[in-house]
N, C-alpha and C positions, 0 to 999 in steps of 0.2 A: 612763602616762596616754595615752589615745587622743585625737587631735585629730579634728575633724570639718570637712568642707566643707559649707557651707550655700548654698542657692540656691532659686530659685522656678522651677518648670516649669509653664507656663500660669499658673494662679492658685494652684497648690498648693505650699506650702513643702516643701522636701526637705532631708534630712540624710544625708550619706554619711560613714562612718568612713574616716579616712586610716590604714588598718591594714596597708598593704603598702608596700614601698619604691618601687614604680612602679605607678601606676594610670592606666588609659586611660579617656577620656571619649568617648562617642559614642552613636549610635543602635543599633549592633550589640549583640545580646544577649551577645556575648563580652566586652564591656567591663564591668569592675566597677562603673563609674558609667554607667548607661544612661539616656539622655535621649531620649524618644520625641517628637521635634519635627522637622518637615521642614526647619528652618533649620540643624539640626545634622547634620554628616556622620557616616558610619558609624564612622570613627576620627577624631574631631574634635581631641582634644588629649591630652596625657600629663602627669601630675604625677609628679615624681621627688623623693624625699627625699634631701637632701644630708647630709653629715656634720654632726654637732653641733659647735657652736662654744662658746667661753667665754661668749658672750652669750646663747645660746639653746639649747634642747634639740634643735632640728632646724630646718633651712631647707628650703623647698620651692621647686622650679622648675617652671614651667608652660611647655610648648612645644607648637607645632602638631604634630600627629601626621603622620607621613609616609604618603602614600597607597601 
């Protein structure tokens, strides 16, 4: 089962699949989750999948990306 990250960019709803163990978010076209907004840095954040636990299929951590 694929999980999705949802959000709104401008006034447009967006949907991104969480289909990799690590996903970067930012303005750069090298990011799997690209957000074309001047308030977002080129490498804005990173989402990392942690190991599954007895309570859930996966846990996700969000961190500020390093410049």
